[in-house]
C-alpha positions in Angstrom: -30.6 -113.8 -28.4 -33.3 -116.5 -28.3 -30.6 -119.2 -27.5 -29.3 -117.0 -24.7 -32.7 -116.4 -23.1 -33.5 -120.1 -23.4 -30.3 -121.1 -21.8 -30.8 -118.6 -18.9 -34.3 -120.2 -18.2 -33.0 -123.8 -18.3 -29.9 -123.0 -16.1 -32.1 -121.1 -13.6 -34.7 -123.9 -13.4 -32.1 -126.5 -13.2 -30.3 -124.8 -10.3 -33.6 -124.5 -8.3 -32.9 -120.8 -7.4 -35.8 -121.0 -5.0 -33.9 -123.5 -2.8 -34.3 -123.2 1.0 -32.1 -120.9 2.9 -28.8 -122.3 4.3 -28.5 -122.6 8.1 -25.3 -120.7 8.3 -24.0 -117.6 6.3 -21.0 -117.9 4.1 -17.6 -116.8 5.1 -16.5 -116.0 1.5 -18.3 -113.5 -0.7 -17.5 -113.6 -4.5 -18.5 -110.6 -6.5 -18.1 -109.7 -10.2 -17.6 -106.3 -12.0 -16.6 -104.9 -15.3 -13.7 -102.7 -16.2 -14.0 -98.9 -15.8 -14.8 -96.2 -13.3 -18.5 -96.9 -13.4 -17.6 -99.5 -10.9 -15.5 -97.0 -8.8 -17.5 -97.9 -5.7 -16.4 -101.4 -5.9 -12.7 -100.3 -6.0 -13.0 -98.2 -3.0 -14.9 -101.1 -1.2 -12.1 -103.5 -2.0 -9.1 -101.3 -1.1 -10.8 -100.1 2.3 -12.3 -103.5 3.0 -15.6 -101.9 3.6 -17.8 -105.0 3.2 -15.5 -107.0 5.6 -15.8 -104.2 8.1 -19.4 -104.0 7.9 -19.8 -107.6 8.1 -17.8 -107.6 11.3 -20.2 -105.1 12.7 -23.1 -107.5 11.9 -21.4 -110.2 13.9 -19.8 -112.0 11.0 -16.0 -112.4 11.6 -13.4 -113.5 9.3 -15.3 -112.7 6.1 -13.3 -112.9 2.8 -14.4 -110.9 -0.3 -13.3 -112.1 -3.7 -13.6 -109.5 -6.5 -13.6 -110.8 -10.1 -13.5 -108.7 -13.3 -15.4 -109.9 -16.4 -15.4 -108.1 -19.7 -19.3 -108.2 -20.1 -22.5 -108.6 -18.3 -23.3 -111.9 -20.1 -20.4 -113.7 -18.6 -21.2 -112.3 -15.2 -24.8 -113.5 -15.3 -23.7 -116.9 -16.4 -21.4 -117.1 -13.6 -24.1 -116.2 -11.1 -26.6 -118.7 -12.5 -24.0 -121.4 -12.4 -23.3 -120.8 -8.8 -19.7 -119.7 -9.5 -20.2 -116.2 -7.9 -22.6 -114.8 -5.3 -23.2 -111.3 -6.6 -22.7 -109.4 -9.8 -22.3 -105.8 -10.4 -23.4 -104.9 -13.9 -26.2 -103.2 -15.9 -29.8 -102.9 -15.6 -30.7 -104.9 -18.7 -29.0 -108.0 -17.3 -30.9 -107.7 -14.0 -34.3 -107.3 -15.6 -33.6 -110.3 -18.0 -32.7 -112.5 -15.0 -35.5 -111.3 -12.8 -37.9 -112.2 -15.6 -36.4 -115.5 -16.7 -36.0 -116.8 -13.2 -39.5 -115.8 -12.2 -38.3 -113.3 -9.6 -35.5 -115.5 -8.2 -32.8 -112.8 -9.0 -33.2 -109.4 -7.6 -31.2 -106.2 -7.2 -29.5 -105.1 -3.9 -28.2 -101.5 -4.6 -26.9 -99.4 -7.3 -23.7 -97.3 -7.4 -23.6 -95.2 -10.5 -25.9 -93.5 -13.1 -23.2 -91.8 -15.3 -23.9 -91.3 -19.0 -22.4 -93.8 -21.5 -21.3 -92.3 -24.8 -21.3 -93.9 -28.3 -18.2 -92.7 -30.2 -17.0 -93.1 -33.8 -13.7 -92.6 -35.7 -15.6 -92.6 -39.0 -16.2 -89.1 -40.3 -19.3 -90.2 -42.2 -21.1 -91.3 -39.0 -22.4 -88.1 -37.2 -25.7 -89.7 -35.9 -27.3 -93.0 -35.6 -29.0 -92.3 -38.9 -25.7 -92.6 -40.6 -25.4 -96.2 -39.6 -25.3 -98.5 -42.7 -25.1 -102.2 -43.3 -21.6 -103.2 -42.6 -21.0 -100.5 -39.9 -19.9 -102.3 -36.7 -20.8 -101.0 -33.2 -18.9 -102.5 -30.3 -21.0 -103.2 -27.2 -20.1 -105.1 -24.1 -22.7 -107.9 -24.6 -24.8 -108.1 -27.8 -28.6 -107.9 -27.3 -28.7 -107.5 -23.4 -26.1 -104.9 -22.2 -27.2 -101.5 -21.3 -25.5 -100.1 -24.6 -27.3 -102.8 -26.8 -30.7 -102.0 -25.2 -30.1 -98.2 -25.6 -29.6 -98.8 -29.3 -32.8 -100.7 -29.5 -34.7 -97.7 -27.8 -33.0 -95.2 -30.2 -34.0 -97.3 -33.2 -37.6 -97.3 -32.0 -37.6 -93.6 -31.8 -35.9 -93.0 -35.1 -37.7 -95.7 -37.3 -40.8 -96.9 -35.3 -41.4 -99.7 -32.8 -41.5 -102.3 -35.7 -37.9 -101.5 -36.4 -36.7 -101.7 -32.8 -33.9 -104.2 -33.6 -32.8 -102.5 -36.8 -29.4 -101.7 -35.4 -28.9 -105.0 -33.7 -27.3 -106.6 -36.8 -24.6 -103.9 -36.5 -23.5 -104.6 -33.0 -20.5 -106.8 -32.1 -19.3 -108.0 -28.7 -16.1 -106.5 -27.4 -15.1 -105.6 -23.9 -14.4 -101.8 -23.4 -10.6 -102.2 -23.3 -10.5 -104.2 -26.7 -13.0 -101.8 -28.1 -10.8 -98.8 -27.1 -7.9 -100.5 -28.9 -10.1 -100.9 -32.0 -11.0 -97.3 -32.1 -7.4 -96.3 -31.8 -6.6 -98.3 -34.9 -8.0 -96.5 -37.9 -7.6 -99.7 -40.0 -9.7 -101.8 -37.6 -13.1 -103.0 -39.0 -14.9 -101.7 -35.8 -15.1 -98.0 -36.0 -17.9 -97.3 -33.4 -18.0 -98.1 -29.8 -21.0 -97.6 -27.4 -18.4 -96.9 -24.5 -18.4 -96.2 -20.9 -16.1 -94.0 -18.5 -13.2 -93.8 -18.6 -12.9 -95.4 -22.0 -15.3 -93.0 -23.8 -13.2 -89.9 -22.7 -9.9 -91.5 -23.6 -11.4 -92.2 -27.1 -12.7 -88.7 -27.5 -9.3 -87.3 -27.0 -8.1 -89.2 -30.0 -7.8 -87.4 -33.4 -11.0 -87.9 -35.5 -13.0 -89.5 -32.8 -16.3 -87.8 -31.9 -19.5 -88.4 -30.1 -22.5 -89.9 -31.9 -25.1 -90.1 -29.1 -25.3 -90.9 -25.5 -27.7 -92.5 -22.9 -29.1 -89.2 -21.7 -30.1 -88.3 -25.2 -31.7 -91.7 -25.7 -33.5 -92.2 -22.3 -34.1 -88.6 -21.4 -32.2 -88.6 -18.2 -30.1 -90.5 -15.7 -29.7 -94.2 -16.2 -28.4 -96.7 -13.5 -25.2 -98.2 -14.9 -23.9 -100.3 -12.1 -26.2 -102.6 -10.0 -25.4 -105.2 -7.5 -27.8 -108.1 -7.7 -27.9 -111.7 -6.5 -30.3 -114.7 -6.4 -33.0 -114.5 -3.7 -31.9 -117.9 -2.3 -28.5 -116.3 -1.6 -30.1 -113.2 0.0 -32.4 -115.4 2.1 -29.5 -117.5 3.3 -27.1 -114.5 3.8 -29.0 -111.5 5.1 -26.1 -110.0 7.1 -23.7 -110.3 4.2 -26.2 -108.7 1.8 -26.8 -105.9 4.3 -23.1 -105.4 4.7 -22.7 -105.0 1.0 -25.5 -102.5 0.8 -24.2 -100.4 3.7 -20.6 -100.6 2.3 -21.9 -99.4 -1.1 -23.4 -96.4 0.7 -20.1 -95.8 2.5 -18.1 -96.0 -0.8 -20.4 -93.6 -2.5 -20.1 -91.1 0.4 -16.3 -91.5 0.1 -16.2 -90.8 -3.6 -18.2 -87.7 -3.2 -15.9 -86.6 -0.3 -12.5 -87.4 -1.8 -12.8 -88.3 -5.6 -8.9 -88.2 -5.9 -8.5 -90.9 -3.3 -11.2 -93.0 -4.8 -9.5 -92.8 -8.2 -6.2 -93.8 -6.7 -8.1 -96.9 -5.5 -9.3 -97.5 -9.0 -5.8 -97.2 -10.4 -4.4 -99.5 -7.8 -7.0 -102.3 -8.4 -7.5 -101.9 -12.2 -4.0 -101.0 -13.3 -5.4 -98.3 -15.6 -2.4 -96.3 -16.9 -4.5 -93.1 -17.3 -3.0 -90.4 -15.3 -4.6 -89.3 -12.1 -4.9 -85.7 -13.4 -6.8 -87.0 -16.6 -9.2 -89.1 -14.4 -9.9 -86.1 -12.4 -10.8 -84.1 -15.4 -13.2 -86.9 -16.5 -14.9 -86.6 -13.2 -15.8 -83.2 -14.0 -17.6 -84.1 -17.3 -21.4 -83.6 -17.5 -23.2 -86.2 -15.5 -20.1 -87.7 -14.0 -21.2 -86.6 -10.5 -24.1 -89.2 -10.6 -22.8 -91.5 -7.8 -25.9 -92.8 -6.4 -27.5 -95.8 -4.7 -31.1 -95.4 -6.0 -32.1 -96.9 -9.2 -32.5 -94.5 -12.1 -34.4 -95.0 -15.3 -34.9 -98.7 -14.7 -38.6 -98.8 -15.3 -38.1 -97.2 -18.8 -35.8 -100.0 -19.6 -38.4 -102.5 -18.3 -41.1 -100.9 -20.5 -39.0 -101.1 -23.5 -37.9 -104.7 -22.8 -41.6 -105.8 -22.3 -42.7 -103.9 -25.4 -40.3 -105.8 -27.6 -41.1 -109.1 -26.0 -37.8 -109.7 -24.2 -39.5 -109.5 -20.9 -42.5 -111.8 -20.5 -43.6 -110.1 -17.2 -43.9 -106.3 -16.9 -43.1 -105.2 -13.3 -45.5 -102.9 -11.7 -42.7 -100.9 -10.0 -38.8 -101.0 -9.7 -39.3 -102.6 -6.2 -40.5 -105.8 -8.0 -36.9 -106.6 -9.1 -35.2 -105.4 -6.1 -35.0 -107.1 -2.7 -37.6 -106.1 -0.1 -34.9 -104.6 2.1 -33.9 -102.3 -0.7 -37.3 -100.5 -1.1 -36.1 -97.5 1.0 -33.8 -96.5 -2.0 -36.5 -94.3 -3.6 -35.7 -95.4 -7.1 -37.5 -95.2 -10.5 
């Protein structure tokens, strides 16, 4: 974790993220995301070319949007800082970490989901987090900084005290959700616990012997933003129309999901190749909290408070608007 943070700082400073704005906006926009229906808005945006359409309305013709899928947030943020992508779509923890380490040169644009994420287990001994022992492995997308990893720290602080906030860190292992799903399906695999995400968590819970251990709502006490679009402030300053196009396209995609979830899931299946049946996906959409498709940040300051308390964030933001672009202040987040 210490190496990762130091690397982020060094890369950010070397790149000079506060560089002057370019004279002309880009014509190609590269965006990352992770697997799963938490990123459903991005699948609608891709299949309906919503960013391209909105960019044209802003006077930007011939815009090409490239969507890239990464297994975890760490790889996404590395790609952003290396200049290999323009925008990433991942969790709040990664946004806060980069905002802090780049001294405010990485900021959020808009969010697209706040569904609960569930930790599951196929080990009958593990009913709650108190049952986790040395040697029990918990799969998370990125060790230390993913939403799931940070939630485990927050839960450990509640269970064992602030001085034990990283008690469960040693049990976490880094696996992308599809690989963790395969591990949970194999009773002989050494990884028997997965802090998951939709749709993987619901597929896992249908398997014999798999049960819920905890979830984000139990830990944080409410909704928590899962998918956030963020970028460097230098990119945003150089490409204001593109950033606005992405923000408006996200709002349009969320409206479409709420109006026609079946069509939205068809877009997801087309893009992702997920073999889960459309009927099963529709059932998942009716699970508690799965209607939280929203563009306003949720629970992000609780994350910031935790990360500052444990020393991961050197600077404590005064409000969520500190780590979002000024044009995003209308979102009414928390």
